[in-house]
PyMOL Python script that loads the backbone (N, CA, C, O; Angstrom):
from pymol import cmd

cmd.read_pdbstr("""\
ATOM      1  N   MET A   1      -1.087  -5.392   2.953  1.00  0.00           N
ATOM      2  CA  MET A   1      -0.650  -5.750   1.443  1.00  0.00           C
ATOM      3  C   MET A   1      -0.805  -4.818   0.493  1.00  0.00           C
ATOM      4  O   MET A   1      -1.922  -4.302   0.440  1.00  0.00           O
ATOM      5  N   GLU A   2       0.047  -4.442  -0.309  1.00  0.00           N
ATOM      6  CA  GLU A   2       0.091  -3.407  -1.368  1.00  0.00           C
ATOM      7  C   GLU A   2       0.096  -4.059  -2.608  1.00  0.00           C
ATOM      8  O   GLU A   2       0.969  -4.885  -2.875  1.00  0.00           O
ATOM      9  N   ILE A   3      -0.960  -3.711  -3.531  1.00  0.00           N
ATOM     10  CA  ILE A   3      -0.957  -4.377  -4.919  1.00  0.00           C
ATOM     11  C   ILE A   3      -1.102  -3.165  -5.816  1.00  0.00           C
ATOM     12  O   ILE A   3      -1.906  -2.246  -5.655  1.00  0.00           O
ATOM     13  N   LYS A   4      -0.351  -3.272  -6.629  1.00  0.00           N
ATOM     14  CA  LYS A   4      -0.074  -2.177  -7.946  1.00  0.00           C
ATOM     15  C   LYS A   4      -0.786  -3.018  -9.260  1.00  0.00           C
ATOM     16  O   LYS A   4      -0.520  -4.189  -9.530  1.00  0.00           O
ATOM     17  N   VAL A   5      -1.588  -2.304  -9.886  1.00  0.00           N
ATOM     18  CA  VAL A   5      -1.731  -2.703 -11.155  1.00  0.00           C
ATOM     19  C   VAL A   5      -1.405  -1.590 -12.243  1.00  0.00           C
ATOM     20  O   VAL A   5      -1.881  -0.455 -12.244  1.00  0.00           O
ATOM     21  N   PHE A   6      -0.485  -2.129 -13.195  1.00  0.00           N
ATOM     22  CA  PHE A   6       0.023  -1.256 -13.973  1.00  0.00           C
ATOM     23  C   PHE A   6      -0.519  -1.255 -15.362  1.00  0.00           C
ATOM     24  O   PHE A   6      -0.641  -2.352 -15.908  1.00  0.00           O
ATOM     25  N   GLY A   7      -0.939   0.066 -16.154  1.00  0.00           N
ATOM     26  CA  GLY A   7      -1.157  -0.266 -17.221  1.00  0.00           C
ATOM     27  C   GLY A   7      -1.942   1.419 -17.981  1.00  0.00           C
ATOM     28  O   GLY A   7      -2.499   2.169 -17.179  1.00  0.00           O
ATOM     29  N   PRO A   8      -1.902   1.738 -19.159  1.00  0.00           N
ATOM     30  CA  PRO A   8      -2.453   2.935 -19.620  1.00  0.00           C
ATOM     31  C   PRO A   8      -3.883   3.289 -19.530  1.00  0.00           C
ATOM     32  O   PRO A   8      -4.343   4.414 -19.721  1.00  0.00           O
ATOM     33  N   GLY A   9      -4.515   2.269 -19.233  1.00  0.00           N
ATOM     34  CA  GLY A   9      -6.080   2.615 -19.432  1.00  0.00           C
ATOM     35  C   GLY A   9      -6.941   1.550 -20.219  1.00  0.00           C
ATOM     36  O   GLY A   9      -8.171   1.511 -20.201  1.00  0.00           O
ATOM     37  N   CYS A  10      -6.062   0.642 -20.952  1.00  0.00           N
ATOM     38  CA  CYS A  10      -6.760  -0.049 -21.826  1.00  0.00           C
ATOM     39  C   CYS A  10      -7.733  -1.094 -21.090  1.00  0.00           C
ATOM     40  O   CYS A  10      -7.814  -1.318 -19.882  1.00  0.00           O
ATOM     41  N   SER A  11      -8.559  -1.761 -22.313  1.00  0.00           N
ATOM     42  CA  SER A  11      -9.574  -2.700 -21.902  1.00  0.00           C
ATOM     43  C   SER A  11      -8.662  -3.725 -21.080  1.00  0.00           C
ATOM     44  O   SER A  11      -8.838  -3.802 -19.864  1.00  0.00           O
ATOM     45  N   ARG A  12      -7.959  -4.298 -21.535  1.00  0.00           N
ATOM     46  CA  ARG A  12      -7.211  -5.455 -20.766  1.00  0.00           C
ATOM     47  C   ARG A  12      -6.623  -4.912 -19.351  1.00  0.00           C
ATOM     48  O   ARG A  12      -6.623  -5.711 -18.415  1.00  0.00           O
ATOM     49  N   CYS A  13      -6.153  -3.685 -19.155  1.00  0.00           N
ATOM     50  CA  CYS A  13      -5.713  -3.139 -18.143  1.00  0.00           C
ATOM     51  C   CYS A  13      -6.789  -2.994 -17.080  1.00  0.00           C
ATOM     52  O   CYS A  13      -6.636  -3.380 -15.921  1.00  0.00           O
ATOM     53  N   THR A  14      -7.754  -2.482 -17.490  1.00  0.00           N
ATOM     54  CA  THR A  14      -9.166  -2.533 -16.475  1.00  0.00           C
ATOM     55  C   THR A  14      -9.463  -3.744 -16.547  1.00  0.00           C
ATOM     56  O   THR A  14      -9.992  -3.862 -15.442  1.00  0.00           O
ATOM     57  N   GLU A  15      -9.537  -4.884 -17.071  1.00  0.00           N
ATOM     58  CA  GLU A  15      -9.848  -6.035 -16.918  1.00  0.00           C
ATOM     59  C   GLU A  15      -9.279  -6.927 -15.757  1.00  0.00           C
ATOM     60  O   GLU A  15      -9.864  -7.764 -15.070  1.00  0.00           O
ATOM     61  N   THR A  16      -7.859  -6.475 -15.732  1.00  0.00           N
ATOM     62  CA  THR A  16      -6.907  -6.833 -14.813  1.00  0.00           C
ATOM     63  C   THR A  16      -7.045  -6.108 -13.606  1.00  0.00           C
ATOM     64  O   THR A  16      -6.803  -6.763 -12.593  1.00  0.00           O
ATOM     65  N   GLU A  17      -7.335  -5.059 -13.469  1.00  0.00           N
ATOM     66  CA  GLU A  17      -7.811  -4.290 -12.019  1.00  0.00           C
ATOM     67  C   GLU A  17      -9.058  -4.769 -11.606  1.00  0.00           C
ATOM     68  O   GLU A  17      -9.329  -4.679 -10.408  1.00  0.00           O
ATOM     69  N   ASN A  18      -9.874  -5.265 -12.386  1.00  0.00           N
ATOM     70  CA  ASN A  18     -11.204  -5.982 -11.794  1.00  0.00           C
ATOM     71  C   ASN A  18     -11.158  -7.193 -11.445  1.00  0.00           C
ATOM     72  O   ASN A  18     -12.094  -7.669 -10.803  1.00  0.00           O
ATOM     73  N   ILE A  19     -10.073  -7.940 -11.788  1.00  0.00           N
ATOM     74  CA  ILE A  19      -9.621  -9.199 -11.606  1.00  0.00           C
ATOM     75  C   ILE A  19      -9.012  -9.394 -10.170  1.00  0.00           C
ATOM     76  O   ILE A  19      -9.201 -10.208  -9.266  1.00  0.00           O
ATOM     77  N   VAL A  20      -8.350  -8.497 -10.313  1.00  0.00           N
ATOM     78  CA  VAL A  20      -7.599  -8.138  -8.768  1.00  0.00           C
ATOM     79  C   VAL A  20      -8.464  -7.792  -7.669  1.00  0.00           C
ATOM     80  O   VAL A  20      -8.475  -8.474  -6.644  1.00  0.00           O
ATOM     81  N   ARG A  21      -9.116  -6.876  -7.806  1.00  0.00           N
ATOM     82  CA  ARG A  21     -10.375  -6.519  -6.654  1.00  0.00           C
ATOM     83  C   ARG A  21     -11.412  -7.565  -6.502  1.00  0.00           C
ATOM     84  O   ARG A  21     -11.924  -7.682  -5.389  1.00  0.00           O
ATOM     85  N   ALA A  22     -11.811  -8.374  -7.506  1.00  0.00           N
ATOM     86  CA  ALA A  22     -12.515  -9.691  -7.245  1.00  0.00           C
ATOM     87  C   ALA A  22     -11.626 -10.645  -6.630  1.00  0.00           C
ATOM     88  O   ALA A  22     -12.176 -11.484  -5.917  1.00  0.00           O
ATOM     89  N   ALA A  23     -10.499 -10.696  -6.735  1.00  0.00           N
ATOM     90  CA  ALA A  23      -9.817 -11.962  -6.008  1.00  0.00           C
ATOM     91  C   ALA A  23      -9.655 -11.403  -4.506  1.00  0.00           C
ATOM     92  O   ALA A  23      -9.651 -12.215  -3.580  1.00  0.00           O
ATOM     93  N   ILE A  24      -9.523 -10.035  -4.258  1.00  0.00           N
ATOM     94  CA  ILE A  24      -9.380  -9.832  -2.793  1.00  0.00           C
ATOM     95  C   ILE A  24     -10.335  -9.951  -1.990  1.00  0.00           C
ATOM     96  O   ILE A  24     -10.213 -10.256  -0.803  1.00  0.00           O
ATOM     97  N   GLN A  25     -11.654  -9.657  -2.729  1.00  0.00           N
ATOM     98  CA  GLN A  25     -12.881 -10.049  -2.084  1.00  0.00           C
ATOM     99  C   GLN A  25     -13.198 -11.496  -1.866  1.00  0.00           C
ATOM    100  O   GLN A  25     -13.825 -11.946  -0.907  1.00  0.00           O
ATOM    101  N   GLU A  26     -12.666 -12.209  -2.920  1.00  0.00           N
ATOM    102  CA  GLU A  26     -12.781 -13.816  -2.737  1.00  0.00           C
ATOM    103  C   GLU A  26     -11.991 -14.319  -1.731  1.00  0.00           C
ATOM    104  O   GLU A  26     -12.438 -15.271  -1.091  1.00  0.00           O
ATOM    105  N   THR A  27     -10.819 -13.839  -1.439  1.00  0.00           N
ATOM    106  CA  THR A  27      -9.826 -14.178  -0.426  1.00  0.00           C
ATOM    107  C   THR A  27     -10.313 -13.468   0.917  1.00  0.00           C
ATOM    108  O   THR A  27     -10.318 -14.154   1.939  1.00  0.00           O
ATOM    109  N   GLY A  28     -10.665 -12.325   0.971  1.00  0.00           N
ATOM    110  CA  GLY A  28     -11.190 -11.817   2.065  1.00  0.00           C
ATOM    111  C   GLY A  28      -9.969 -11.162   2.896  1.00  0.00           C
ATOM    112  O   GLY A  28     -10.109 -10.635   3.999  1.00  0.00           O
ATOM    113  N   LEU A  29      -8.889 -11.264   2.274  1.00  0.00           N
ATOM    114  CA  LEU A  29      -7.394 -10.631   2.996  1.00  0.00           C
ATOM    115  C   LEU A  29      -7.435  -9.067   2.664  1.00  0.00           C
ATOM    116  O   LEU A  29      -7.869  -8.477   1.674  1.00  0.00           O
ATOM    117  N   PRO A  30      -6.862  -8.624   3.778  1.00  0.00           N
ATOM    118  CA  PRO A  30      -7.033  -6.971   3.552  1.00  0.00           C
ATOM    119  C   PRO A  30      -5.700  -6.650   2.635  1.00  0.00           C
ATOM    120  O   PRO A  30      -4.565  -7.123   2.700  1.00  0.00           O
ATOM    121  N   ALA A  31      -6.211  -5.772   1.854  1.00  0.00           N
ATOM    122  CA  ALA A  31      -4.870  -5.317   0.614  1.00  0.00           C
ATOM    123  C   ALA A  31      -5.692  -4.004  -0.136  1.00  0.00           C
ATOM    124  O   ALA A  31      -6.881  -3.846  -0.414  1.00  0.00           O
ATOM    125  N   ARG A  32      -4.525  -3.173  -0.321  1.00  0.00           N
ATOM    126  CA  ARG A  32      -4.789  -1.967  -0.837  1.00  0.00           C
ATOM    127  C   ARG A  32      -4.339  -2.071  -2.456  1.00  0.00           C
ATOM    128  O   ARG A  32      -3.310  -2.591  -2.888  1.00  0.00           O
ATOM    129  N   VAL A  33      -5.190  -1.556  -3.064  1.00  0.00           N
ATOM    130  CA  VAL A  33      -5.253  -1.499  -4.631  1.00  0.00           C
ATOM    131  C   VAL A  33      -4.538  -0.302  -5.118  1.00  0.00           C
ATOM    132  O   VAL A  33      -4.846   0.686  -4.452  1.00  0.00           O
ATOM    133  N   GLU A  34      -3.737  -0.076  -6.002  1.00  0.00           N
ATOM    134  CA  GLU A  34      -3.485   1.492  -6.535  1.00  0.00           C
ATOM    135  C   GLU A  34      -3.181   0.986  -8.047  1.00  0.00           C
ATOM    136  O   GLU A  34      -2.384   0.132  -8.434  1.00  0.00           O
ATOM    137  N   LYS A  35      -3.948   1.677  -8.657  1.00  0.00           N
ATOM    138  CA  LYS A  35      -3.824   1.770 -10.538  1.00  0.00           C
ATOM    139  C   LYS A  35      -2.841   2.512 -10.878  1.00  0.00           C
ATOM    140  O   LYS A  35      -2.868   3.701 -10.561  1.00  0.00           O
ATOM    141  N   ILE A  36      -1.823   2.013 -11.552  1.00  0.00           N
ATOM    142  CA  ILE A  36      -0.714   3.267 -12.099  1.00  0.00           C
ATOM    143  C   ILE A  36      -0.865   3.377 -13.836  1.00  0.00           C
ATOM    144  O   ILE A  36      -0.487   2.559 -14.674  1.00  0.00           O
ATOM    145  N   THR A  37      -1.483   4.552 -14.014  1.00  0.00           N
ATOM    146  CA  THR A  37      -1.045   4.626 -15.614  1.00  0.00           C
ATOM    147  C   THR A  37      -0.073   5.408 -16.140  1.00  0.00           C
ATOM    148  O   THR A  37       0.001   5.619 -17.351  1.00  0.00           O
ATOM    149  N   ASP A  38       0.696   5.869 -15.328  1.00  0.00           N
ATOM    150  CA  ASP A  38       1.880   6.827 -15.510  1.00  0.00           C
ATOM    151  C   ASP A  38       3.094   6.178 -16.264  1.00  0.00           C
ATOM    152  O   ASP A  38       3.802   5.440 -15.578  1.00  0.00           O
ATOM    153  N   LEU A  39       3.391   6.330 -17.420  1.00  0.00           N
ATOM    154  CA  LEU A  39       4.570   5.676 -18.122  1.00  0.00           C
ATOM    155  C   LEU A  39       5.595   5.906 -17.166  1.00  0.00           C
ATOM    156  O   LEU A  39       6.082   4.833 -16.811  1.00  0.00           O
ATOM    157  N   LYS A  40       6.165   6.992 -16.556  1.00  0.00           N
ATOM    158  CA  LYS A  40       7.582   7.361 -16.152  1.00  0.00           C
ATOM    159  C   LYS A  40       7.389   6.201 -14.861  1.00  0.00           C
ATOM    160  O   LYS A  40       8.336   5.452 -14.619  1.00  0.00           O
ATOM    161  N   ALA A  41       6.151   6.103 -14.080  1.00  0.00           N
ATOM    162  CA  ALA A  41       6.378   5.290 -12.882  1.00  0.00           C
ATOM    163  C   ALA A  41       6.567   3.838 -13.207  1.00  0.00           C
ATOM    164  O   ALA A  41       7.240   3.080 -12.509  1.00  0.00           O
ATOM    165  N   MET A  42       5.838   3.436 -14.474  1.00  0.00           N
ATOM    166  CA  MET A  42       5.954   1.937 -14.938  1.00  0.00           C
ATOM    167  C   MET A  42       7.615   1.711 -15.127  1.00  0.00           C
ATOM    168  O   MET A  42       8.288   0.862 -14.543  1.00  0.00           O
ATOM    169  N   MET A  43       7.980   2.482 -15.882  1.00  0.00           N
ATOM    170  CA  MET A  43       9.466   2.280 -16.088  1.00  0.00           C
ATOM    171  C   MET A  43      10.300   2.317 -14.911  1.00  0.00           C
ATOM    172  O   MET A  43      11.280   1.573 -14.955  1.00  0.00           O
ATOM    173  N   ALA A  44      10.110   3.144 -13.667  1.00  0.00           N
ATOM    174  CA  ALA A  44      10.818   3.352 -12.744  1.00  0.00           C
ATOM    175  C   ALA A  44      10.465   1.784 -11.771  1.00  0.00           C
ATOM    176  O   ALA A  44      11.164   1.491 -10.800  1.00  0.00           O
ATOM    177  N   HIS A  45       9.505   1.067 -12.151  1.00  0.00           N
ATOM    178  CA  HIS A  45       9.270  -0.053 -11.499  1.00  0.00           C
ATOM    179  C   HIS A  45       9.669  -1.224 -12.489  1.00  0.00           C
ATOM    180  O   HIS A  45       9.657  -2.410 -12.159  1.00  0.00           O
ATOM    181  N   GLY A  46       9.978  -0.814 -13.578  1.00  0.00           N
ATOM    182  CA  GLY A  46      10.888  -2.011 -14.266  1.00  0.00           C
ATOM    183  C   GLY A  46       9.621  -2.791 -14.943  1.00  0.00           C
ATOM    184  O   GLY A  46       9.871  -3.921 -15.363  1.00  0.00           O
ATOM    185  N   ILE A  47       8.227  -2.283 -15.099  1.00  0.00           N
ATOM    186  CA  ILE A  47       7.612  -2.681 -16.035  1.00  0.00           C
ATOM    187  C   ILE A  47       7.596  -2.300 -17.555  1.00  0.00           C
ATOM    188  O   ILE A  47       7.558  -1.120 -17.904  1.00  0.00           O
ATOM    189  N   LEU A  48       7.625  -3.239 -18.362  1.00  0.00           N
ATOM    190  CA  LEU A  48       8.010  -2.822 -19.799  1.00  0.00           C
ATOM    191  C   LEU A  48       6.761  -3.317 -20.716  1.00  0.00           C
ATOM    192  O   LEU A  48       6.614  -2.986 -21.892  1.00  0.00           O
ATOM    193  N   SER A  49       6.033  -4.022 -20.105  1.00  0.00           N
ATOM    194  CA  SER A  49       4.683  -4.543 -20.854  1.00  0.00           C
ATOM    195  C   SER A  49       3.555  -4.467 -19.870  1.00  0.00           C
ATOM    196  O   SER A  49       3.740  -4.609 -18.662  1.00  0.00           O
ATOM    197  N   THR A  50       2.266  -4.217 -20.462  1.00  0.00           N
ATOM    198  CA  THR A  50       0.878  -4.082 -19.353  1.00  0.00           C
ATOM    199  C   THR A  50       0.147  -4.999 -20.135  1.00  0.00           C
ATOM    200  O   THR A  50       0.419  -5.353 -21.282  1.00  0.00           O
ATOM    201  N   PRO A  51      -0.941  -5.412 -19.331  1.00  0.00           N
ATOM    202  CA  PRO A  51      -0.920  -4.928 -18.052  1.00  0.00           C
ATOM    203  C   PRO A  51      -0.077  -5.820 -16.809  1.00  0.00           C
ATOM    204  O   PRO A  51       0.162  -7.021 -16.934  1.00  0.00           O
ATOM    205  N   ALA A  52       0.252  -5.151 -15.813  1.00  0.00           N
ATOM    206  CA  ALA A  52       1.198  -5.687 -14.999  1.00  0.00           C
ATOM    207  C   ALA A  52       0.651  -5.885 -13.630  1.00  0.00           C
ATOM    208  O   ALA A  52      -0.372  -5.241 -13.398  1.00  0.00           O
ATOM    209  N   VAL A  53       1.129  -6.670 -12.633  1.00  0.00           N
ATOM    210  CA  VAL A  53       0.402  -6.901 -11.191  1.00  0.00           C
ATOM    211  C   VAL A  53       1.679  -6.863 -10.518  1.00  0.00           C
ATOM    212  O   VAL A  53       2.603  -7.615 -10.825  1.00  0.00           O
ATOM    213  N   VAL A  54       1.745  -5.921  -9.527  1.00  0.00           N
ATOM    214  CA  VAL A  54       2.909  -6.246  -8.641  1.00  0.00           C
ATOM    215  C   VAL A  54       2.301  -6.232  -6.998  1.00  0.00           C
ATOM    216  O   VAL A  54       1.533  -5.405  -6.508  1.00  0.00           O
ATOM    217  N   ILE A  55       2.843  -7.286  -6.423  1.00  0.00           N
ATOM    218  CA  ILE A  55       2.377  -7.495  -4.885  1.00  0.00           C
ATOM    219  C   ILE A  55       3.119  -7.306  -4.234  1.00  0.00           C
ATOM    220  O   ILE A  55       4.033  -8.115  -4.397  1.00  0.00           O
ATOM    221  N   ASP A  56       3.361  -6.412  -3.255  1.00  0.00           N
ATOM    222  CA  ASP A  56       4.562  -6.267  -2.212  1.00  0.00           C
ATOM    223  C   ASP A  56       5.797  -6.097  -2.923  1.00  0.00           C
ATOM    224  O   ASP A  56       6.852  -6.638  -2.591  1.00  0.00           O
ATOM    225  N   GLN A  57       5.624  -5.210  -4.071  1.00  0.00           N
ATOM    226  CA  GLN A  57       6.876  -4.926  -4.534  1.00  0.00           C
ATOM    227  C   GLN A  57       7.655  -5.825  -5.652  1.00  0.00           C
ATOM    228  O   GLN A  57       8.644  -5.489  -6.305  1.00  0.00           O
ATOM    229  N   ARG A  58       6.784  -7.328  -5.703  1.00  0.00           N
ATOM    230  CA  ARG A  58       7.300  -8.283  -6.622  1.00  0.00           C
ATOM    231  C   ARG A  58       6.254  -8.318  -7.745  1.00  0.00           C
ATOM    232  O   ARG A  58       5.030  -8.414  -7.647  1.00  0.00           O
ATOM    233  N   ILE A  59       7.174  -8.199  -9.043  1.00  0.00           N
ATOM    234  CA  ILE A  59       6.207  -8.285 -10.334  1.00  0.00           C
ATOM    235  C   ILE A  59       5.794  -9.769 -10.519  1.00  0.00           C
ATOM    236  O   ILE A  59       6.574 -10.706 -10.689  1.00  0.00           O
ATOM    237  N   LEU A  60       4.632  -9.821 -10.466  1.00  0.00           N
ATOM    238  CA  LEU A  60       3.997 -11.186 -10.598  1.00  0.00           C
ATOM    239  C   LEU A  60       3.345 -11.582 -12.052  1.00  0.00           C
ATOM    240  O   LEU A  60       3.212 -12.732 -12.471  1.00  0.00           O
ATOM    241  N   CYS A  61       3.044 -10.613 -12.595  1.00  0.00           N
ATOM    242  CA  CYS A  61       2.617 -10.825 -13.827  1.00  0.00           C
ATOM    243  C   CYS A  61       2.822  -9.390 -14.978  1.00  0.00           C
ATOM    244  O   CYS A  61       2.551  -8.300 -14.475  1.00  0.00           O
ATOM    245  N   ALA A  62       3.152  -9.391 -16.044  1.00  0.00           N
ATOM    246  CA  ALA A  62       3.286  -8.411 -16.900  1.00  0.00           C
ATOM    247  C   ALA A  62       2.971  -8.994 -18.641  1.00  0.00           C
ATOM    248  O   ALA A  62       3.298 -10.072 -19.137  1.00  0.00           O
ATOM    249  N   GLY A  63       2.396  -8.094 -19.133  1.00  0.00           N
ATOM    250  CA  GLY A  63       1.803  -8.525 -20.651  1.00  0.00           C
ATOM    251  C   GLY A  63       0.972  -9.308 -20.773  1.00  0.00           C
ATOM    252  O   GLY A  63       0.950 -10.059 -21.748  1.00  0.00           O
ATOM    253  N   ARG A  64       0.037  -9.342 -19.785  1.00  0.00           N
ATOM    254  CA  ARG A  64      -1.106 -10.333 -20.120  1.00  0.00           C
ATOM    255  C   ARG A  64      -2.178 -10.166 -18.825  1.00  0.00           C
ATOM    256  O   ARG A  64      -1.924  -9.618 -17.752  1.00  0.00           O
ATOM    257  N   VAL A  65      -3.225 -10.684 -19.161  1.00  0.00           N
ATOM    258  CA  VAL A  65      -4.408 -10.633 -18.143  1.00  0.00           C
ATOM    259  C   VAL A  65      -4.202 -11.834 -17.417  1.00  0.00           C
ATOM    260  O   VAL A  65      -4.138 -12.905 -18.020  1.00  0.00           O
ATOM    261  N   PRO A  66      -4.073 -11.752 -15.973  1.00  0.00           N
ATOM    262  CA  PRO A  66      -3.987 -13.263 -15.182  1.00  0.00           C
ATOM    263  C   PRO A  66      -5.265 -13.763 -14.780  1.00  0.00           C
ATOM    264  O   PRO A  66      -6.181 -12.941 -14.780  1.00  0.00           O
ATOM    265  N   SER A  67      -5.495 -14.827 -14.470  1.00  0.00           N
ATOM    266  CA  SER A  67      -7.071 -15.702 -14.236  1.00  0.00           C
ATOM    267  C   SER A  67      -7.068 -15.032 -12.680  1.00  0.00           C
ATOM    268  O   SER A  67      -6.077 -14.553 -12.129  1.00  0.00           O
ATOM    269  N   ARG A  68      -8.243 -15.109 -12.194  1.00  0.00           N
ATOM    270  CA  ARG A  68      -8.538 -14.483 -10.940  1.00  0.00           C
ATOM    271  C   ARG A  68      -8.019 -15.539  -9.731  1.00  0.00           C
ATOM    272  O   ARG A  68      -7.639 -15.224  -8.604  1.00  0.00           O
ATOM    273  N   THR A  69      -8.137 -17.086 -10.399  1.00  0.00           N
ATOM    274  CA  THR A  69      -7.581 -18.005  -9.370  1.00  0.00           C
ATOM    275  C   THR A  69      -5.806 -17.747  -9.307  1.00  0.00           C
ATOM    276  O   THR A  69      -5.172 -18.032  -8.292  1.00  0.00           O
ATOM    277  N   GLU A  70      -5.278 -17.284 -10.305  1.00  0.00           N
ATOM    278  CA  GLU A  70      -3.733 -17.053 -10.072  1.00  0.00           C
ATOM    279  C   GLU A  70      -3.786 -15.994  -9.300  1.00  0.00           C
ATOM    280  O   GLU A  70      -2.935 -16.102  -8.417  1.00  0.00           O
ATOM    281  N   VAL A  71      -4.407 -14.985  -9.215  1.00  0.00           N
ATOM    282  CA  VAL A  71      -4.476 -13.687  -8.464  1.00  0.00           C
ATOM    283  C   VAL A  71      -4.616 -14.006  -6.757  1.00  0.00           C
ATOM    284  O   VAL A  71      -3.955 -13.594  -5.804  1.00  0.00           O
ATOM    285  N   CYS A  72      -5.754 -14.905  -6.846  1.00  0.00           N
ATOM    286  CA  CYS A  72      -6.136 -15.402  -5.384  1.00  0.00           C
ATOM    287  C   CYS A  72      -4.676 -16.039  -4.848  1.00  0.00           C
ATOM    288  O   CYS A  72      -4.169 -15.761  -3.762  1.00  0.00           O
ATOM    289  N   GLY A  73      -4.192 -16.828  -5.709  1.00  0.00           N
ATOM    290  CA  GLY A  73      -2.897 -17.776  -5.097  1.00  0.00           C
ATOM    291  C   GLY A  73      -1.791 -16.873  -4.894  1.00  0.00           C
ATOM    292  O   GLY A  73      -0.949 -17.184  -4.052  1.00  0.00           O
ATOM    293  N   TRP A  74      -1.650 -15.627  -5.647  1.00  0.00           N
ATOM    294  CA  TRP A  74      -0.564 -14.696  -5.413  1.00  0.00           C
ATOM    295  C   TRP A  74      -0.993 -13.826  -4.117  1.00  0.00           C
ATOM    296  O   TRP A  74      -0.086 -13.388  -3.410  1.00  0.00           O
ATOM    297  N   ILE A  75      -2.068 -13.614  -3.847  1.00  0.00           N
ATOM    298  CA  ILE A  75      -2.480 -12.845  -2.729  1.00  0.00           C
ATOM    299  C   ILE A  75      -2.280 -13.817  -1.277  1.00  0.00           C
ATOM    300  O   ILE A  75      -1.662 -13.511  -0.257  1.00  0.00           O
ATOM    301  N   THR A  76      -2.862 -14.796  -1.514  1.00  0.00           N
ATOM    302  CA  THR A  76      -2.795 -15.744  -0.143  1.00  0.00           C
ATOM    303  C   THR A  76      -1.385 -16.188  -0.168  1.00  0.00           C
ATOM    304  O   THR A  76      -1.130 -16.661   0.940  1.00  0.00           O
ATOM    305  N   GLU A  77      -0.217 -16.248  -1.058  1.00  0.00           N
ATOM    306  CA  GLU A  77       1.061 -16.520  -1.056  1.00  0.00           C
ATOM    307  C   GLU A  77       1.753 -15.473  -0.226  1.00  0.00           C
ATOM    308  O   GLU A  77       2.559 -15.602   0.695  1.00  0.00           O
ATOM    309  N   SER A  78       1.176 -14.286  -0.846  1.00  0.00           N
ATOM    310  CA  SER A  78       1.962 -12.929  -0.126  1.00  0.00           C
ATOM    311  C   SER A  78       1.820 -12.745   1.214  1.00  0.00           C
ATOM    312  O   SER A  78       2.667 -12.294   1.984  1.00  0.00           O
ATOM    313  N   ALA A  79       0.260 -13.264   1.566  1.00  0.00           N
ATOM    314  CA  ALA A  79      -0.143 -13.059   3.110  1.00  0.00           C
ATOM    315  C   ALA A  79       0.793 -13.843   3.977  1.00  0.00           C
ATOM    316  O   ALA A  79       1.385 -13.429   4.974  1.00  0.00           O
ATOM    317  N   ARG A  80       0.840 -15.078   3.428  1.00  0.00           N
ATOM    318  CA  ARG A  80       1.695 -15.987   4.137  1.00  0.00           C
ATOM    319  C   ARG A  80       3.155 -15.570   4.232  1.00  0.00           C
ATOM    320  O   ARG A  80       3.726 -15.623   5.321  1.00  0.00           O
ATOM    321  N   GLN A  81       3.757 -15.173   3.174  1.00  0.00           N
ATOM    322  CA  GLN A  81       5.253 -14.502   3.615  1.00  0.00           C
ATOM    323  C   GLN A  81       5.086 -13.539   4.342  1.00  0.00           C
ATOM    324  O   GLN A  81       6.059 -13.345   5.071  1.00  0.00           O
ATOM    325  N   ALA A  82       4.138 -12.724   4.491  1.00  0.00           N
ATOM    326  CA  ALA A  82       4.159 -11.431   5.176  1.00  0.00           C
ATOM    327  C   ALA A  82       3.842 -11.951   6.931  1.00  0.00           C
ATOM    328  O   ALA A  82       4.146 -11.181   7.843  1.00  0.00           O
ATOM    329  N   GLU A  83       3.294 -13.139   7.181  1.00  0.00           N
ATOM    330  CA  GLU A  83       3.343 -13.872   8.353  1.00  0.00           C
ATOM    331  C   GLU A  83       4.560 -14.277   8.801  1.00  0.00           C
ATOM    332  O   GLU A  83       4.911 -14.023   9.954  1.00  0.00           O
ATOM    333  N   LYS A  84       5.326 -14.942   7.952  1.00  0.00           N
ATOM    334  CA  LYS A  84       6.495 -15.239   8.433  1.00  0.00           C
ATOM    335  C   LYS A  84       7.514 -14.182   8.831  1.00  0.00           C
ATOM    336  O   LYS A  84       8.371 -14.532   9.642  1.00  0.00           O
ATOM    337  N   LYS A  85       7.534 -12.991   8.389  1.00  0.00           N
ATOM    338  CA  LYS A  85       8.387 -12.117   8.584  1.00  0.00           C
ATOM    339  C   LYS A  85       8.181 -11.292  10.198  1.00  0.00           C
ATOM    340  O   LYS A  85       8.955 -10.397  10.537  1.00  0.00           O
TER     341      LYS A  85
END
""", "prot")
cmd.dss("prot")
cmd.show_as("cartoon", "prot")
cmd.util.cbc("prot")
cmd.orient("prot")
């Protein structure tokens, strides 16, 4: 599973990255997290507001800090979807 956290490095973006990493630990599912701060890369992915979370190329959150519970749900659902493929 590939998770990307988009943001320029502000406190909300850092908080989002920390929440994503905590959710990965909580679920125990394998995932790779990449923090993207480059504005051109954000635009290329269609990210218009930050922080944003993308899991397996699906934008699941943009412009707000998600809760750990939300992120755990996204990770679990993405793992289920991957198993079906």
